[in-house]
N, C-alpha and C positions, 0 to 999 in steps of 0.2 A: 513439441514439448513432451515431457515425460508422462508416463502413466500415473505416477504419484501426484503430479500437478493436476491432472484431470480428475483424479480421485478427490483431491482437496477442493477443486472447483465444484464438483458435485455436492460435496458436503456443505459448502457455503451457499450454493444454489438452493439447497433444501431450507436453510435458515432464512434466506430471502423470501422464498415462496410462502413461508409462514407469516410474513408481515402483511399489513393491510395493503391493498392493491396500489394505492397512490404512492407508497414508499418504495415499492418494488423496482420501478424503473430507475429511480435515483441510485439505489444500491447496485443494480446491475451495471449501469453506465459508469458509475464512479469506481467501483472495485475493479471491474475489468479494464477500464482505461488506465488506472494506476498500475495495474499488473502489466499491461502492454507497454506503458512507458518505462516500467522497471526493466523489462526485457531490452528495450531499445538502449537505455542508459547502461545496462550491464554489458551489452555488446560493445558499446562505445568505450567503456572504461575497463574492459578486460575482466569483468567479474562474472560469477556463475549466474547465468540467466534463469535457471530453474529456481534457485534460492531467492533471487530477486523477485521473480514472478509470484512465488508463494508469499513473500512478505507483502506484496501489493494486494493480493487477494485477502489477506488477513488484517491489514492495517486498521480498518474501521470495524472490526468484528464486534466490538463492544457496543457500537452504535446500533447494530442490527439487532442484537439480542443481549441485553434487554432494551436497548434503544436509548441509552443515556449518553449525553455529550460530555458531561463533566468528568474530567480525568479519564476520558475514554482510551487514551493511548496506553497509560499504565495498566488500567483494568483490562484492556484488550490484550495486552501482552500475556497476562495470566490465562485468559480464555484461549488465545492462540496456542500457547504451549499445551494446554489440555487437548485441543483438537489435533495438533501434530502428534502428540504421544498416542492418542487414541488411534490414529491412522496407522501408526507403526511403520511408516515408510521413510522417515527421516532419522538420521543419526543424532546423538546428543549434541555434537558440535554444530550440525546444521540447524537444529532447533534453537540453540543458543544464538546463532547469527540472526535468524528470522525473528525471534522473540525480542532481541535487543533492538532491532530496527523498528518493530512495531511499537515498542515501549517509548522510543524517543522521536517518533515521526512528527509529533506536534511541536517540538522544540526547534522551530525553523530558524531562529536567530543564533543557535548554538551549533558547535561543530562536534560531531561524533565520528564513529568509524565509517569505512567506505560503504557498507550496505545500509547503514543508517542514513547517510547523506544521499545515497541513491534513492531510497524510499521517500525521503523528504522532497527531493527534487521531482520525483514522479508525481507525488501528490500535488505539488505546486503546478506542474504542467497540466494536470487534470483540472485543477481549479481555474487556471488562467486561460486555458484553451477551450473550456466548456462553452463559453459564449463570448464572441469578440466584443460585444457591447458592454460587458461588465468590466469594471475597473479592477486592477490588481490591488489586493489588500496591502496595507503598509508593511505587515510582517512578512509578506512574500515578495515584495517588490525587488529587493536587492538580489534575492535568489533567482527570481525569474529573469532578471537582466543577465546574470551570469549564464543561465541556461540557454537563453537566446543566442548568446555569443558562442557557447560551446557547440550548439546544434546548428549554427548559421541560420537563425530564424529572423534576422534583422530585416 
């Protein structure tokens, strides 16, 4: 992966480290797994893996800091844009792609652009593959079925 992605990961790692210890493991596992699934799906779908990975790392940024779940995708998009601009390693067009994906990643039943859909799918994979004993949520069921077919996971 690129140096700018590693720079972004270090920035997010710092935010995670500031959280209470029992939350750290969840954020590390979830953000990194979503980012990895983003890369897998980007390669499968012919999209830019670096931009996809960055969106995965940032998708729940608002939950980390300040830690709120309500409207975290929309609020997280604003925070993600600030982080990306502060890093100074992404173009305006790349920031727009990443921020848009973060903003709409919770709208699992709606269709948006290719990077938005990729992030939604990576988030679903992370949720659904975290524990084989957990059932798939209603809002993620149809998307997970399509992903299993796409990735030959049946």
